[in-house]
C-alpha positions in Angstrom: -86.6 -6.6 13.8 -84.7 -3.3 14.4 -83.6 -2.8 18.0 -82.6 0.4 19.7 -78.9 1.1 19.8 -77.5 1.9 23.3 -75.9 5.4 23.5 -72.7 6.5 25.0 -72.8 6.7 28.7 -74.7 3.5 29.4 -72.8 1.1 31.7 -73.5 -1.8 29.4 -70.9 -0.4 26.9 -68.2 -0.6 29.6 -68.8 -4.2 30.7 -66.5 -7.0 29.8 -68.8 -9.5 28.2 -69.6 -13.2 28.8 -69.1 -16.1 26.3 -72.2 -17.8 25.0 -72.9 -21.3 23.9 -75.1 -22.8 21.1 -78.0 -23.0 23.6 -78.2 -19.2 24.0 -81.9 -18.3 23.7 -83.2 -17.3 20.3 -79.6 -16.8 18.9 -80.5 -17.0 15.2 -83.2 -14.4 15.7 -80.8 -12.2 17.7 -78.2 -12.4 14.9 -80.8 -11.5 12.3 -82.1 -8.6 14.4 -78.5 -7.4 14.9 -77.9 -7.3 11.1 -81.3 -5.5 10.6 -80.4 -3.0 13.2 -76.9 -2.4 11.8 -78.3 -2.0 8.2 -81.0 0.4 9.3 -78.4 2.6 11.0 -76.0 2.3 8.0 -73.2 0.8 10.1 -70.6 -1.8 9.1 -70.4 -3.6 12.5 -72.6 -4.0 15.6 -71.6 -5.6 18.9 -74.1 -7.1 21.3 -73.4 -4.5 24.1 -74.6 -1.9 21.6 -78.1 -3.5 21.9 -77.8 -4.0 25.6 -76.5 -7.5 25.8 -73.2 -8.1 27.6 -72.3 -11.2 25.5 -69.3 -11.9 23.2 -71.0 -11.6 19.8 -70.7 -9.1 16.9 -71.7 -8.9 13.4 -69.9 -7.3 10.4 -70.8 -6.4 6.9 -68.0 -4.3 5.4 -69.5 -4.0 1.9 -69.8 -0.1 2.2 -66.0 0.0 2.2 -65.7 -2.4 -0.8 -64.2 0.3 -3.0 -61.7 1.3 -0.4 -59.8 -1.9 0.7 -59.3 -5.6 0.4 -58.9 -8.1 3.2 -56.4 -11.0 3.3 -58.8 -13.9 3.4 -58.2 -15.1 -0.2 -57.6 -11.4 -1.2 -61.4 -11.1 -1.7 -63.2 -7.8 -1.8 -64.8 -6.3 1.3 -68.0 -6.8 -0.6 -67.8 -10.4 0.6 -66.8 -9.6 4.2 -70.0 -10.4 6.1 -69.4 -12.3 9.3 -71.0 -13.3 12.7 -68.2 -13.6 15.3 -69.2 -15.5 18.5 -66.7 -15.7 21.5 -63.9 -14.1 19.4 -60.4 -13.9 20.8 -57.7 -11.7 19.1 -54.7 -14.0 18.9 -52.3 -11.5 17.5 -52.1 -7.9 16.3 -49.1 -7.0 14.1 -47.9 -4.4 11.7 -47.4 -0.7 11.8 -50.2 1.3 13.4 -52.1 3.5 11.0 -54.7 6.2 11.4 -58.3 6.0 10.0 -61.4 8.0 10.9 -63.7 5.9 13.0 -67.2 6.4 14.1 -69.6 4.4 16.2 -73.4 3.9 16.1 -73.5 4.4 19.9 -71.6 7.6 19.6 -73.3 9.4 16.6 -71.8 12.5 14.9 -68.3 12.0 16.3 -65.6 10.7 13.9 -61.9 10.7 14.9 -58.6 9.3 13.6 -57.7 6.1 15.6 -54.4 4.4 15.5 -54.6 0.6 15.1 -52.2 -2.2 14.0 -52.6 -3.1 10.3 -53.0 -6.8 10.8 -55.0 -9.1 13.2 -55.4 -12.8 13.7 -58.7 -13.6 15.3 -60.2 -16.9 16.4 -64.0 -17.1 16.8 -67.0 -19.4 16.3 -69.3 -18.6 13.4 -73.1 -18.8 13.6 -73.0 -22.6 13.2 -70.6 -22.8 16.1 -67.7 -23.9 13.8 -64.3 -22.7 14.8 -62.6 -20.2 12.5 -59.2 -18.6 12.7 -58.4 -15.9 10.1 -55.7 -13.3 9.5 -57.1 -9.9 8.4 -55.4 -6.7 7.3 -56.4 -3.2 6.4 -60.0 -2.1 6.9 -61.2 -5.6 7.6 -58.8 -5.9 10.5 -59.8 -2.4 11.8 -63.5 -3.2 11.7 -62.9 -6.4 13.7 -60.6 -4.6 16.2 -63.3 -1.8 16.7 -66.0 -4.3 17.4 -63.8 -6.5 19.5 -63.1 -3.4 21.7 -67.0 -3.3 22.3 -67.1 -6.8 23.8 -64.0 -5.8 26.0 -65.9 -2.8 27.4 -63.8 -0.3 25.4 -64.9 2.5 22.9 -62.9 4.1 20.1 -62.9 7.4 22.1 -60.8 5.6 24.7 -58.0 5.5 22.2 -57.9 9.3 21.7 -55.3 11.6 23.5 -56.2 13.5 26.5 -56.7 16.9 24.8 -59.0 15.4 22.1 -61.0 13.6 24.8 -61.4 16.9 26.7 -62.5 18.6 23.5 -65.2 16.0 22.9 -66.5 15.9 26.5 -69.4 18.3 25.9 -70.5 16.3 22.8 -70.2 13.0 24.6 -72.3 14.3 27.5 -74.9 15.6 25.1 -75.2 12.1 23.4 -75.7 10.4 26.8 -78.6 12.9 27.4 -80.1 12.2 24.0 -79.4 15.6 22.7 -78.5 14.3 19.3 -80.4 13.8 16.0 -80.2 10.3 14.5 -82.4 8.5 12.0 -82.3 5.2 13.9 -83.8 4.0 17.2 -81.5 4.8 20.2 -81.8 4.3 23.9 -80.1 7.0 26.1 -78.8 6.3 29.6 -80.0 9.5 31.2 -83.4 9.6 29.3 -86.1 7.1 29.7 -87.9 7.8 26.4 -86.8 5.8 23.3 -86.5 7.5 20.0 
């Protein structure tokens, strides 16, 4: 089932999230719904706060970037980088910071260069609650870092300089009011009607 994506300005996007356990209600359905929602919006990652849930969970499918990069887990293609990350913890971020244009399903029509470290080590539970620790680099690391920020109550626009933030303020305010055209369901903080 496709769920509405929460738009910029909603307080849930700024909450530090809570860990969950294997007894979390309807977790398998929630994960399936998150993938359905992400695919419908043509995203590569979706964090639980983006559908209104302040829990430490996000899903990733980096296959749209398959031609652009490889990730370090067995040097496989991003085509195979589809993951469910429950209660993740970034253990380490290393390497030179590099810029890449990021966007966000909660902040449609805004893409900006964001600097992030090239490598990340992340520890998490998969959908079977098996512990995994993996080192990622390049776009795989970046996607994980972006989604991890969501469960920490941070957004990619927080990483921009003051001048860039000031230039985007009008667009961000418009998004929070629902004054944006998207082809997926969204829920806007200052508007009751769903689209």
